[in-house]
C-alpha positions in Angstrom: -10.9 36.8 34.7 -11.1 35.3 31.2 -7.7 36.8 30.4 -6.2 35.2 33.6 -7.5 31.8 32.6 -6.0 32.1 29.2 -2.6 33.1 30.7 -2.8 30.2 33.2 -3.6 27.7 30.3 -0.6 29.0 28.3 1.7 28.6 31.3 0.6 25.0 31.9 1.2 24.2 28.2 4.7 25.7 28.5 5.5 23.8 31.7 4.2 20.5 30.3 6.1 20.9 27.1 9.3 21.4 29.1 8.9 18.1 30.8 10.5 16.2 28.0 11.3 13.3 30.3 7.6 12.5 30.5 5.0 11.4 28.0 1.5 10.1 28.2 1.1 6.5 27.0 -2.4 5.1 27.0 -3.5 7.4 29.8 -0.5 6.9 32.1 2.6 8.9 32.6 5.8 7.1 31.5 9.5 8.2 31.8 10.4 9.1 28.1 14.1 8.8 28.8 13.8 5.2 29.8 11.8 4.3 26.7 14.3 5.9 24.4 17.2 4.1 26.2 15.6 0.7 25.8 15.0 1.3 22.1 18.6 2.3 21.6 19.8 -0.7 23.5 17.7 -3.0 21.3 19.0 -1.4 18.2 22.6 -1.9 19.3 22.0 -5.5 20.1 20.5 -6.1 16.6 23.4 -4.3 15.0 25.8 -6.6 17.0 24.0 -9.8 15.9 24.1 -8.7 12.2 27.7 -7.5 12.2 29.7 -10.0 14.1 33.2 -11.3 13.7 33.9 -15.0 14.2 37.5 -16.2 14.7 38.2 -19.7 13.6 41.4 -21.5 14.3 41.7 -24.3 11.8 44.4 -26.9 10.8 46.5 -25.8 7.8 45.2 -28.8 5.7 41.7 -27.2 5.9 42.8 -24.0 4.2 41.1 -24.3 0.8 37.9 -25.9 2.2 37.5 -23.4 5.1 38.2 -20.4 2.9 35.4 -21.5 0.6 33.0 -22.3 3.4 33.7 -19.1 5.2 32.9 -17.1 2.0 29.7 -19.1 1.6 28.6 -18.5 5.2 29.4 -14.7 5.0 27.4 -14.4 1.8 24.4 -16.2 3.4 24.7 -14.0 6.6 25.4 -10.4 5.6 27.4 -8.5 8.2 29.1 -11.7 9.5 32.9 -11.7 9.1 34.9 -14.9 9.6 38.6 -14.5 10.4 40.6 -17.7 9.7 43.8 -18.5 11.6 45.4 -21.4 9.6 48.4 -23.3 11.0 49.5 -26.6 12.4 47.0 -28.0 14.9 49.7 -28.1 17.6 50.6 -24.4 17.0 46.9 -23.4 17.2 46.3 -25.5 20.3 49.3 -23.8 22.0 48.0 -20.4 21.0 44.6 -21.0 22.5 46.1 -22.5 25.7 48.1 -19.3 26.0 45.1 -17.1 25.8 44.7 -16.3 22.1 41.0 -15.2 21.6 39.1 -17.5 19.3 35.5 -18.9 18.8 36.1 -22.2 17.1 38.9 -24.8 16.9 39.1 -27.3 14.1 42.0 -29.8 14.6 43.5 -32.4 12.3 43.6 -34.8 15.3 42.0 -35.4 18.6 45.2 -35.1 20.6 45.3 -31.3 20.3 41.6 -31.0 20.9 41.9 -33.2 24.0 44.6 -31.0 25.3 42.2 -28.0 25.3 39.4 -30.1 26.8 41.6 -31.1 29.7 42.4 -27.4 30.3 38.7 -26.5 30.3 38.9 -24.4 27.2 36.4 -26.2 25.1 32.6 -26.5 25.2 32.7 -30.3 25.3 29.0 -30.7 24.2 29.9 -29.0 20.9 32.8 -31.4 19.9 32.0 -33.2 16.6 34.1 -35.1 14.0 33.3 -33.3 10.7 35.8 -34.8 8.2 38.3 -37.5 7.6 41.5 -37.4 5.5 44.2 -39.8 4.3 47.8 -39.5 3.2 49.4 -39.5 -0.2 53.0 -39.1 -1.6 53.5 -36.0 -3.7 56.3 -35.3 -6.2 57.6 -32.1 -7.9 56.5 -31.3 -11.4 58.4 -33.5 -13.9 59.4 -35.9 -11.1 63.1 -35.3 -11.7 64.2 -38.0 -9.3 62.0 -40.5 -11.1 60.2 -41.8 -8.0 57.7 -44.3 -9.2 56.7 -46.6 -6.3 56.7 -46.5 -2.5 59.7 -48.8 -2.5 61.7 -46.0 -4.2 61.6 -43.9 -1.0 64.6 -45.8 0.4 66.9 -44.9 -2.5 70.1 -43.2 -1.2 70.3 -39.4 -1.6 66.6 -39.0 -2.1 65.4 -35.7 -0.6 62.2 -36.2 1.4 60.3 -33.6 3.3 57.7 -34.4 6.1 55.8 -32.4 8.6 57.4 -32.5 12.0 56.6 -35.4 14.2 54.7 -33.0 16.5 52.4 -32.1 13.7 49.4 -34.4 13.0 50.4 -34.9 9.4 54.0 -35.7 10.4 52.8 -38.2 13.1 50.6 -39.9 10.6 53.3 -40.0 7.9 55.6 -41.8 10.3 52.8 -44.3 11.2 52.3 -45.0 7.5 56.1 -45.7 7.1 56.0 -48.0 10.2 53.0 -49.9 8.6 54.9 -50.3 5.4 58.0 -51.5 7.3 55.9 -54.2 9.0 55.2 -55.7 5.6 58.1 -58.1 4.6 57.6 -56.9 1.0 59.2 -53.6 2.1 61.6 -54.9 4.7 61.7 -54.5 8.5 64.0 -51.4 8.3 62.0 -49.7 5.6 60.8 -46.8 7.8 64.3 -46.2 9.2 65.8 -46.0 5.7 63.1 -43.7 4.5 63.5 -41.4 7.5 67.2 -41.3 6.8 66.3 -39.5 3.6 64.3 -36.8 5.4 66.1 -33.4 4.8 63.5 -31.2 6.4 60.7 -31.3 9.0 58.1 -28.6 8.6 55.8 -26.9 11.1 52.7 -27.6 9.0 51.7 -29.7 6.0 51.4 -26.6 3.7 55.1 -26.0 4.1 55.7 -29.6 2.9 53.7 -28.8 -0.3 55.7 -25.6 -0.8 59.0 -27.3 -0.5 58.0 -29.9 -3.1 56.5 -27.3 -5.4 59.8 -25.3 -5.3 61.8 -28.4 -6.2 63.6 -28.4 -2.8 62.5 -32.0 -2.2 62.0 -35.1 -4.3 59.2 -36.4 -2.2 56.7 -35.2 0.4 54.0 -37.0 2.3 50.8 -34.9 2.8 47.0 -35.2 3.1 44.9 -36.1 0.0 43.3 -32.6 0.4 46.7 -30.9 0.0 47.4 -32.9 -3.1 44.1 -31.9 -4.6 44.9 -28.2 -3.8 48.3 -28.6 -5.5 46.8 -30.4 -8.6 50.0 -29.7 -10.6 52.0 -32.2 -8.5 52.2 -35.9 -9.4 51.2 -38.3 -6.7 51.7 -41.9 -5.6 48.8 -43.4 -3.7 49.3 -45.2 -0.4 47.2 -48.4 -0.2 44.5 -48.4 2.5 46.2 -51.4 4.2 49.1 -49.0 5.2 47.3 -45.7 5.2 46.0 -43.7 8.2 42.6 -42.2 8.5 42.8 -38.8 10.2 39.6 -37.7 12.0 39.1 -34.0 12.3 37.2 -32.7 15.4 35.7 -29.2 15.7 34.3 -27.4 18.7 33.2 -24.0 20.1 35.7 -22.6 22.6 34.6 -21.8 26.1 35.7 -18.2 25.9 33.9 -17.5 22.7 32.0 -14.2 22.6 29.7 -15.4 19.8 28.7 -18.9 20.8 25.4 -19.0 18.9 27.1 -17.8 15.7 30.0 -20.3 16.2 27.5 -23.1 16.6 25.7 -22.0 13.4 28.9 -22.1 11.5 29.6 -25.6 12.7 26.1 -26.6 11.7 26.8 -25.3 8.2 30.1 -27.3 8.1 28.1 -30.5 9.0 25.3 -29.8 6.5 25.1 -31.4 3.1 26.4 -28.2 1.5 29.4 -27.9 3.8 30.2 -31.6 3.4 30.0 -31.2 -0.4 32.7 -28.4 -0.1 34.9 -30.6 2.0 34.5 -33.5 -0.4 35.6 -31.3 -3.3 38.8 -30.6 -1.4 39.6 -34.3 -0.8 37.9 -34.8 2.6 35.3 -37.5 3.3 32.4 -37.5 5.8 33.3 -39.4 9.0 31.3 -42.5 9.8 30.0 -42.8 13.4 
């Protein structure tokens, strides 16, 4: 009898040991498989939040500032990777409208942001102006054409390069020329005569800088931020009375897969540290 009880006990131990899907938790029987699955799911969620990729579409004029801020943000948030797509705002807006996946759009004007808002592609409550910029005239090293004042821009055979009129920087440059032309000191046909010297219209402002750096143009009109990035190039300032203040909006895109992370990056850009980076690159903080 004693031997039968021992054998029965051993049999029960073996059976219970084989029931790996069950375990006793505080006196109750729980499905072990479900507990492990929940723990694995939680771990994968944590891994996702600590190793996420954020895609930022940003105007070409933001190149230096956004590269620096992206590096700072990645350093402060290990596992986060920021992918920058830098081009003319009109190109980026078109790419997003055509379905290109992105989390954030930073534009050099409101026109291209508004275009996406109208299409329902932007989280409108996240739109904020984060920087302002102005224009300046740049010249190649050595200034071989001896351009000294804004009045010199009408000289015959001068080679001027602008961003295309569809690009924010190109639109602003033409507005500046129109403002100058409205001043009798420059003459009513000033902007027409300057535009007659334009030999190339570029798809983004960085291409204007490149043309001038290579000596393929005598003059370019770009943002102050671009002139600071190309510190080897001489400049001619444009007085505030004629200049344009470009306001830069930023927003989280409606199809973003990482909205919380996108909002955190925008908060960093708007922070004192982010604004200090932008200021070093020639941008100023927008006033309400």
